[in-house]
C-alpha positions as CSV (number, residue, x, y, z in Angstrom):
1,M,6.0,-4.2,10.9
2,I,2.2,-3.8,10.3
3,I,-0.4,-6.4,10.5
4,D,-3.6,-5.6,8.6
5,D,-6.3,-7.7,10.4
6,D,-9.0,-6.9,7.9
7,I,-10.4,-9.9,6.0
8,K,-9.3,-10.1,2.4
9,L,-11.1,-12.3,0.0
10,D,-10.3,-14.4,-3.2
11,Y,-12.9,-15.6,-5.7
12,S,-12.9,-19.0,-4.0
13,D,-14.1,-17.4,-0.7
14,V,-17.5,-16.1,-2.0
15,L,-20.7,-16.7,-3.8
16,I,-23.1,-14.2,-5.2
17,R,-26.6,-14.3,-3.8
18,P,-29.4,-14.8,-6.4
19,K,-32.1,-12.2,-6.5
20,R,-35.5,-11.9,-8.1
21,S,-35.2,-11.2,-11.9
22,T,-37.6,-10.0,-14.6
23,L,-35.3,-11.5,-17.3
24,T,-36.7,-14.5,-19.2
25,S,-33.7,-15.6,-21.2
26,R,-29.9,-15.3,-21.3
27,F,-30.4,-13.8,-24.7
28,D,-31.9,-10.7,-23.2
29,V,-28.4,-9.8,-21.5
30,E,-26.4,-7.1,-23.0
31,M,-22.8,-8.2,-22.9
32,K,-21.1,-5.2,-24.5
33,R,-19.7,-2.2,-22.6
34,T,-19.0,1.3,-23.8
35,Y,-16.3,3.1,-21.9
36,T,-14.8,6.7,-22.4
37,F,-11.1,6.8,-21.1
38,Y,-9.8,9.6,-18.8
39,H,-6.6,10.5,-20.6
40,S,-7.2,9.5,-24.3
41,K,-10.8,10.8,-24.3
42,K,-11.5,7.8,-26.7
43,Q,-14.6,5.8,-26.5
44,W,-14.5,1.9,-26.7
45,T,-17.3,-0.5,-27.2
46,G,-17.1,-4.4,-26.9
47,V,-17.2,-7.3,-24.6
48,P,-14.6,-6.5,-21.9
49,I,-12.9,-9.9,-21.6
50,M,-9.3,-10.1,-22.7
51,A,-6.8,-12.8,-23.6
52,A,-3.6,-12.3,-21.5
53,N,-0.3,-11.3,-23.2
54,M,1.4,-14.6,-22.6
55,D,3.5,-16.5,-25.1
56,T,1.2,-19.3,-25.7
57,V,-2.1,-17.4,-25.4
58,G,-1.6,-14.0,-26.8
59,T,-1.4,-14.9,-30.4
60,F,-2.8,-13.4,-33.7
61,E,-4.8,-16.7,-34.2
62,M,-6.3,-16.1,-30.7
63,H,-7.1,-12.6,-31.8
64,K,-9.0,-13.7,-34.8
65,A,-11.2,-16.0,-32.8
66,L,-11.8,-13.5,-29.9
67,N,-12.5,-10.7,-32.4
68,K,-15.6,-12.6,-33.6
69,Y,-17.2,-12.1,-30.2
70,D,-15.8,-8.4,-29.8
71,M,-13.4,-9.5,-27.1
72,I,-9.8,-8.2,-26.8
73,T,-6.4,-9.9,-27.2
74,C,-3.2,-8.6,-25.7
75,I,-0.7,-9.9,-28.0
76,A,2.5,-11.5,-26.5
77,R,5.6,-9.4,-26.3
78,H,7.7,-11.4,-28.6
79,Y,5.3,-10.5,-31.6
80,N,6.5,-6.8,-31.1
81,Y,9.7,-7.6,-32.9
82,D,8.0,-9.5,-35.9
83,K,5.9,-6.6,-37.0
84,E,4.7,-8.1,-40.3
85,N,1.7,-9.7,-38.3
86,W,0.8,-6.2,-37.0
87,W,0.3,-4.9,-40.6
88,K,-1.9,-7.7,-41.8
89,L,-5.2,-7.5,-40.0
90,P,-7.9,-8.1,-42.7
91,Y,-10.8,-9.2,-40.7
92,E,-13.4,-6.7,-39.7
93,N,-13.2,-4.5,-36.5
94,S,-9.7,-6.1,-35.8
95,A,-8.0,-2.8,-34.4
96,N,-10.8,-2.3,-31.9
97,T,-10.0,-5.6,-30.1
98,L,-6.2,-5.5,-30.1
99,C,-3.7,-4.4,-27.6
100,V,0.0,-3.9,-28.1
101,M,1.8,-4.7,-24.9
102,G,5.3,-5.1,-23.6
103,G,8.0,-3.9,-21.2
104,I,9.6,-0.7,-20.1
105,S,13.0,-0.5,-21.7
106,E,13.9,2.3,-24.0
107,K,13.8,-0.1,-26.9
108,D,10.5,-1.5,-25.8
109,L,8.8,1.9,-25.5
110,Q,10.0,2.9,-28.9
111,V,9.0,-0.4,-30.5
112,Q,5.4,-0.4,-28.8
113,S,4.8,3.2,-29.6
114,E,5.6,2.6,-33.3
115,I,3.3,-0.4,-33.4
116,Y,0.4,1.6,-31.8
117,Q,0.8,4.5,-34.0
118,N,0.8,2.4,-37.3
119,S,-1.6,-0.4,-36.5
120,K,-4.3,1.9,-35.1
121,C,-4.9,-0.8,-32.3
122,A,-7.2,0.3,-29.4
123,F,-4.9,-0.2,-26.5
124,L,-1.2,0.3,-25.7
125,G,0.0,-1.5,-22.5
126,L,3.0,-1.6,-20.3
127,D,3.2,-4.8,-18.4
128,V,5.7,-5.6,-15.5
129,A,5.3,-8.0,-12.5
130,N,6.0,-5.3,-10.1
131,G,4.3,-2.0,-10.8
132,Y,5.3,-0.5,-7.6
133,T,8.8,0.9,-8.9
134,I,9.4,4.5,-9.6
135,S,10.9,3.5,-12.9
136,F,7.6,2.0,-13.9
137,V,5.8,5.2,-13.0
138,D,8.3,7.2,-15.0
139,A,7.8,4.7,-18.0
140,V,4.0,5.4,-17.9
141,K,4.7,9.1,-18.0
142,K,7.1,8.8,-20.9
143,T,4.6,6.6,-22.7
144,R,1.9,9.2,-22.3
145,D,4.2,12.0,-23.6
146,M,5.0,9.9,-26.6
147,N,1.4,8.8,-27.3
148,P,-0.9,11.6,-26.0
149,D,-4.0,10.1,-27.8
150,A,-3.3,6.5,-26.6
151,T,-5.6,4.6,-24.3
152,I,-2.9,3.2,-22.1
153,I,-2.9,0.0,-19.9
154,A,-0.3,-0.2,-17.0
155,G,0.3,-2.8,-14.3
156,N,0.3,-4.8,-12.2
157,V,-0.6,-3.6,-8.8
158,V,-3.0,-4.5,-6.1
159,T,-3.6,-1.5,-3.9
160,A,-5.6,1.7,-4.2
161,D,-2.7,4.0,-3.6
162,M,-0.7,2.7,-6.6
163,T,-3.7,2.4,-8.7
164,Q,-4.2,6.2,-8.3
165,E,-0.7,6.9,-8.9
166,L,-0.6,5.1,-12.2
167,I,-3.8,6.9,-13.4
168,L,-2.3,10.3,-12.4
169,A,0.8,9.3,-14.3
170,G,-1.0,8.8,-17.5
171,A,-2.6,5.4,-17.4
172,D,-6.3,5.0,-18.5
173,I,-6.6,1.5,-17.2
174,V,-4.7,-0.2,-14.4
175,K,-4.0,-4.0,-14.4
176,V,-4.7,-5.5,-11.1
177,G,-3.1,-8.7,-9.8
178,V,0.0,-10.0,-8.2
179,G,0.3,-13.7,-8.1
180,P,-3.1,-15.1,-8.7
181,G,-2.4,-16.7,-12.0
182,S,-2.5,-20.4,-12.5
183,V,1.1,-20.5,-13.6
184,C,2.5,-17.9,-11.5
185,T,4.6,-18.7,-8.4
186,T,5.2,-15.1,-7.1
187,R,3.3,-15.6,-4.0
188,I,5.2,-18.8,-3.3
189,K,8.6,-17.5,-4.1
190,T,8.3,-14.1,-2.5
191,G,5.3,-14.1,0.0
192,I,4.1,-11.1,-1.9
193,G,0.5,-10.7,-3.0
194,F,-3.1,-9.7,-2.3
195,P,-6.3,-11.9,-2.4
196,Q,-7.5,-11.1,-6.0
197,L,-11.3,-10.3,-5.3
198,S,-10.4,-7.7,-2.6
199,A,-7.7,-6.3,-4.8
200,V,-10.3,-5.8,-7.6
201,I,-12.7,-4.1,-5.2
202,E,-10.3,-1.7,-3.6
203,C,-8.5,-0.9,-6.9
204,A,-11.9,-0.4,-8.8
205,D,-13.1,1.9,-6.2
206,A,-9.8,4.0,-6.3
207,A,-9.7,4.1,-10.1
208,H,-13.3,4.9,-10.7
209,G,-13.0,7.9,-8.2
210,L,-10.5,9.4,-10.6
211,G,-12.4,8.5,-13.7
212,G,-10.0,5.5,-14.4
213,H,-10.7,1.8,-15.3
214,I,-9.1,-1.5,-14.1
215,I,-8.5,-4.9,-15.4
216,A,-8.9,-7.9,-13.1
217,D,-5.9,-9.9,-14.3
218,G,-5.3,-13.5,-13.1
219,G,-7.0,-16.0,-10.6
220,C,-10.1,-16.8,-12.8
221,N,-10.5,-20.5,-13.3
222,S,-14.2,-20.5,-14.6
223,S,-16.8,-18.2,-15.9
224,G,-18.1,-17.9,-12.3
225,D,-14.8,-16.3,-11.3
226,I,-15.1,-13.8,-14.3
227,V,-18.6,-13.1,-12.9
228,K,-17.2,-12.3,-9.5
229,A,-14.5,-10.1,-10.9
230,F,-17.1,-8.0,-12.7
231,A,-19.4,-8.0,-9.7
232,G,-16.4,-6.7,-7.6
233,G,-16.0,-3.7,-9.9
234,A,-13.7,-4.8,-12.7
235,D,-14.1,-3.1,-16.0
236,F,-12.3,-5.7,-17.9
237,V,-11.2,-9.2,-17.0
238,M,-8.0,-10.9,-18.4
239,I,-7.7,-14.6,-18.7
240,G,-4.9,-16.8,-19.7
241,G,-5.1,-20.4,-18.4
242,M,-8.8,-20.6,-19.3
243,L,-7.8,-20.0,-22.9
244,S,-4.7,-22.4,-22.9
245,G,-4.6,-25.8,-24.7
246,H,-6.4,-24.6,-27.8
247,D,-5.6,-24.7,-31.6
248,E,-5.1,-21.0,-31.4
249,C,-2.5,-21.2,-28.9
250,D,1.3,-21.2,-29.6
251,G,2.2,-24.1,-27.1
252,E,4.1,-27.4,-27.7
253,L,1.7,-30.1,-28.4
254,I,2.1,-33.3,-26.4
255,F,1.5,-36.7,-28.1
256,E,1.1,-40.2,-26.6
257,D,2.3,-43.3,-28.4
258,D,1.6,-43.1,-32.1
259,N,-1.7,-41.3,-31.6
260,E,-1.9,-38.5,-34.2
261,V,-4.4,-36.5,-31.9
262,P,-2.6,-34.5,-29.2
263,V,-3.4,-35.1,-25.6
264,G,-2.0,-32.1,-24.1
265,M,-0.2,-28.7,-24.7
266,K,2.5,-26.8,-22.8
267,F,1.4,-23.7,-21.0
268,Y,3.8,-21.6,-18.9
269,G,4.1,-18.3,-16.9
270,M,6.0,-15.3,-18.3
271,A,8.4,-15.5,-15.4
272,S,8.9,-19.3,-15.8
273,E,12.2,-21.0,-16.9
274,S,10.5,-21.9,-20.2
275,A,9.8,-18.2,-20.9
276,M,13.4,-17.1,-19.9
277,D,14.8,-19.9,-22.2
278,R,12.7,-18.9,-25.0
279,H,13.4,-15.2,-24.8
280,Q,17.1,-15.7,-23.7
281,I,16.7,-13.7,-20.5
282,G,19.9,-13.4,-18.7
283,N,20.9,-12.2,-15.2
284,R,19.8,-15.7,-13.8
285,E,22.4,-15.2,-10.8
286,Y,19.9,-12.7,-9.3
287,R,16.7,-13.0,-11.4
288,G,14.8,-16.1,-10.0
289,V,12.0,-18.1,-11.7
290,E,8.6,-17.0,-10.5
291,G,6.5,-19.2,-12.8
292,K,5.9,-22.7,-13.8
293,T,5.4,-24.9,-16.8
294,V,2.5,-27.3,-17.0
295,I,0.8,-29.7,-19.5
296,V,-2.9,-28.8,-19.9
297,P,-5.3,-30.9,-21.9
298,Y,-5.7,-30.4,-25.5
299,R,-9.1,-28.8,-26.1
300,G,-9.4,-28.3,-29.9
301,A,-10.7,-24.9,-31.2
302,V,-11.3,-22.0,-28.7
303,E,-14.7,-21.1,-30.0
304,N,-16.5,-23.5,-27.7
305,T,-14.7,-22.2,-24.7
306,L,-15.6,-18.7,-25.6
307,I,-19.2,-19.6,-26.0
308,D,-19.2,-21.4,-22.7
309,I,-17.6,-18.4,-20.9
310,L,-20.1,-15.9,-22.4
311,S,-23.2,-18.1,-21.5
312,G,-21.9,-18.5,-18.0
313,V,-21.7,-14.6,-17.6
314,R,-25.1,-14.2,-19.2
315,S,-26.7,-17.0,-16.9
316,A,-25.2,-15.2,-13.9
317,C,-26.9,-11.9,-15.0
318,T,-30.3,-13.7,-15.2
319,Y,-29.8,-14.9,-11.6
320,M,-29.2,-11.5,-10.4
321,G,-31.7,-9.5,-12.5
322,A,-28.9,-7.7,-14.4
323,K,-30.2,-6.9,-17.8
324,R,-26.9,-5.5,-18.8
325,L,-23.2,-6.4,-17.9
326,K,-22.9,-2.8,-16.8
327,S,-25.4,-3.5,-13.9
328,L,-23.6,-6.6,-12.6
329,S,-21.7,-5.0,-9.7
330,K,-24.8,-2.9,-8.8
331,C,-26.9,-6.0,-8.4
332,A,-24.3,-8.2,-6.6
333,T,-24.3,-9.3,-3.0
334,F,-21.3,-11.3,-2.1
335,I,-21.6,-13.9,0.8
336,R,-18.7,-15.5,2.4
337,V,-18.6,-19.4,2.2
338,N,-16.5,-22.2,3.3
339,N,-17.1,-24.1,0.1
340,T,-18.4,-22.8,-3.3
341,H,-19.3,-26.1,-5.0
342,N,-19.6,-29.9,-4.7
343,R,-16.3,-31.5,-5.5
344,V,-17.2,-35.1,-5.3
345,Y,-16.4,-36.0,-9.0
346,E,-13.5,-33.8,-9.3
């Protein structure tokens, strides 16, 4: 048994200290980043915020909305077996903001590679809850062999050593986060996890030392949390719950009485009973539920939420004197707090 006495932090444990700024407007902030990836050698430019590859969020309708703002959508895995959607991407720049992502079975690897090679999407991802297994590392190596020019995303992990191992195995981008999501119960069911901000800081440091990149996946409840993830060194931030409840989602609508306007929408984790039922996942005798199903308020079109997120990040940059999103982590000083905001009207 080992006890790590070092303090580990979540987004809710910190604020960012404001600094003198020469910026006069949020409009002055450059939100786009340009990255060149270690293995693929490809260059990508866009706004590095991603919709998660969850059933109800990672839809082609969501992609169309996010593409307008040069943001990425990781398409939900079940679309990989309905390939017609992948061949019909009429809107401008659509491939640059698209990621095919799925599992690590032989069938999954073949299907994902086929979609990547034929759709010309920007990213190819391998997504499992536990990225610490040898079989996952082997799947990353195999995917790299099958797709030598692909920009590969792999995860999830939360420690520096495994971040580096995945990059050395062939991943360009490592997805960081175990259990921080709003509909994930892994930390409750298993006791496994790592406070998300500290995970981002440690994994970013490890990845950047090798020329790799990371995605902060999960735990963001507001644009302020997204800012903290970028300030901690994340190259990309993936969000799910913040995008739930919108017209572009594939969630069941909830109505009250005879009202024609929905009041809510179902949103569930990908290890929840709802996901297992939808995808007919077996082995229930040993494969437990590590997610939950909730009803979130219906919020209409996602565009207003996207504008709100981007304006929050821009505003943070003006408080810190960061003219570009790229400069955010260099300008950030975290301060530990007991309370991040006034909750009197929550």
